[in-house]
C-alpha positions as a Python dict, from the first residue, in 0.01 Angstrom:
ca = {
    (1, 'X'): (0, 0, 0),
    (2, 'X'): (52, -108, -366),
    (3, 'X'): (415, 12, -355),
    (4, 'X'): (478, -187, -46),
    (5, 'X'): (333, -503, -209),
    (6, 'X'): (536, -458, -529),
    (7, 'X'): (854, -396, -326),
    (8, 'X'): (815, -694, -109),
    (9, 'X'): (727, -919, -398),
    (10, 'X'): (1029, -787, -601),
    (11, 'X'): (1253, -852, -299),
    (12, 'X'): (1125, -1203, -276),
    (13, 'X'): (1165, -1275, -637),
    (14, 'X'): (1507, -1121, -640),
    (15, 'X'): (1618, -1316, -343),
    (16, 'X'): (1493, -1639, -517),
    (17, 'X'): (1703, -1539, -832),
    (18, 'X'): (2011, -1463, -630),
    (19, 'X'): (1970, -1809, -442),
    (20, 'X'): (1945, -1991, -765),
    (21, 'X'): (2249, -1814, -906),
    (22, 'X'): (2447, -1898, -599),
    (23, 'X'): (2331, -2264, -643),
    (24, 'X'): (2426, -2275, -1003),
    (25, 'X'): (2764, -2146, -925),
    (26, 'X'): (2800, -2402, -639),
    (27, 'X'): (2850, -2135, -368),
    (28, 'X'): (2572, -2267, -168),
    (29, 'X'): (2473, -2630, -50),
    (30, 'X'): (2149, -2745, -212),
    (31, 'X'): (1964, -2803, 128),
    (32, 'X'): (2042, -2456, 233),
    (33, 'X'): (1941, -2311, -106),
    (34, 'X'): (1603, -2491, -79),
    (35, 'X'): (1537, -2332, 270),
    (36, 'X'): (1621, -1979, 136),
    (37, 'X'): (1413, -2038, -183),
    (38, 'X'): (1112, -2133, 44),
    (39, 'X'): (1180, -1819, 241),
    (40, 'X'): (1192, -1610, -80),
    (41, 'X'): (875, -1767, -208),
    (42, 'X'): (711, -1689, 112),
    (43, 'X'): (803, -1334, 108),
    (44, 'X'): (680, -1302, -263),
    (45, 'X'): (348, -1453, -162),
    (46, 'X'): (312, -1220, 129),
    (47, 'X'): (398, -929, -79),
    (48, 'X'): (135, -1026, -334),
    (49, 'X'): (-135, -1119, -93),
    (50, 'X'): (-91, -941, 237),
    (51, 'X'): (-422, -1064, 363),
    (52, 'X'): (-240, -1404, 417),
    (53, 'X'): (-69, -1244, 717),
    (54, 'X'): (-392, -1143, 857),
    (55, 'X'): (-556, -1488, 813),
    (56, 'X'): (-250, -1672, 960),
    (57, 'X'): (-262, -1441, 1264),
    (58, 'X'): (-626, -1501, 1303),
    (59, 'X'): (-569, -1889, 1288),
    (60, 'X'): (-318, -1868, 1550),
    (61, 'X'): (-492, -1624, 1767),
    (62, 'X'): (-266, -1318, 1730),
    (63, 'X'): (-473, -990, 1717),
    (64, 'X'): (-188, -789, 1571),
    (65, 'X'): (-86, -944, 1232),
    (66, 'X'): (253, -774, 1213),
    (67, 'X'): (350, -928, 1545),
    (68, 'X'): (263, -1279, 1390),
    (69, 'X'): (495, -1207, 1097),
    (70, 'X'): (770, -1098, 1338),
    (71, 'X'): (730, -1404, 1549),
    (72, 'X'): (730, -1627, 1255),
    (73, 'X'): (1057, -1478, 1143),
    (74, 'X'): (1222, -1503, 1482),
    (75, 'X'): (1109, -1884, 1497),
    (76, 'X'): (1244, -1945, 1149),
    (77, 'X'): (1581, -1777, 1223),
    (78, 'X'): (1605, -1967, 1546),
    (79, 'X'): (1554, -2306, 1385),
    (80, 'X'): (1803, -2201, 1115),
    (81, 'X'): (2045, -2106, 1366),
    (82, 'X'): (2001, -2415, 1567),
    (83, 'X'): (2033, -2632, 1246),
    (84, 'X'): (2368, -2441, 1161),
    (85, 'X'): (2502, -2507, 1510),
    (86, 'X'): (2408, -2889, 1486),
    (87, 'X'): (2572, -2903, 1138),
    (88, 'X'): (2886, -2714, 1258),
    (89, 'X'): (2924, -2946, 1570),
    (90, 'X'): (2903, -3249, 1342),
    (91, 'X'): (3159, -3108, 1101),
    (92, 'X'): (3394, -3017, 1391),
    (93, 'X'): (3354, -3374, 1528),
    (94, 'X'): (3447, -3523, 1184),
    (95, 'X'): (3748, -3289, 1155),
    (96, 'X'): (3868, -3382, 1498),
    (97, 'X'): (3842, -3763, 1425),
    (98, 'X'): (4008, -3698, 1093),
    (99, 'X'): (4309, -3518, 1254),
    (100, 'X'): (4335, -3789, 1511),
    (101, 'X'): (4345, -4067, 1234),
    (102, 'X'): (4615, -3866, 1033),
    (103, 'X'): (4821, -3843, 1356),
    (104, 'X'): (4794, -4208, 1424),
    (105, 'X'): (4891, -4294, 1055),
    (106, 'X'): (5189, -4052, 1098),
    (107, 'X'): (5297, -4208, 1413),
    (108, 'X'): (5274, -4567, 1259),
    (109, 'X'): (5462, -4484, 933),
    (110, 'X'): (5826, -4593, 922),
    (111, 'X'): (5932, -4266, 745),
    (112, 'X'): (5802, -4066, 1046),
    (113, 'X'): (6120, -4147, 1249),
    (114, 'X'): (6342, -4057, 946),
    (115, 'X'): (6161, -3727, 898),
    (116, 'X'): (6185, -3639, 1284),
    (117, 'X'): (6554, -3685, 1256),
    (118, 'X'): (6590, -3432, 973),
    (119, 'X'): (6408, -3161, 1161),
}
């Protein structure tokens, strides 16, 4: 059991270091990095104190603690996926509006007629 605790803790800490590296290199947005750092810290805590899973499962009323852990992981991934879809939809809407504005500006500019004649 000690090997599993050490492995899980090291994986959590390694993930936190990787996220901090990606954040420092500006490869990941800060709000996304904060989310993943929280996940990494939780993984490290659960690795160091696996009894936390048992207690949390008992508070929720789940008799098999690994099922509580899997349920929590599924819920977190579902929320992350939903947030990503919301963000993606907002960006697509902004991009569509920006393209429409550019098309309107191109149509209104006097050089648009001259450029069309050249083609």
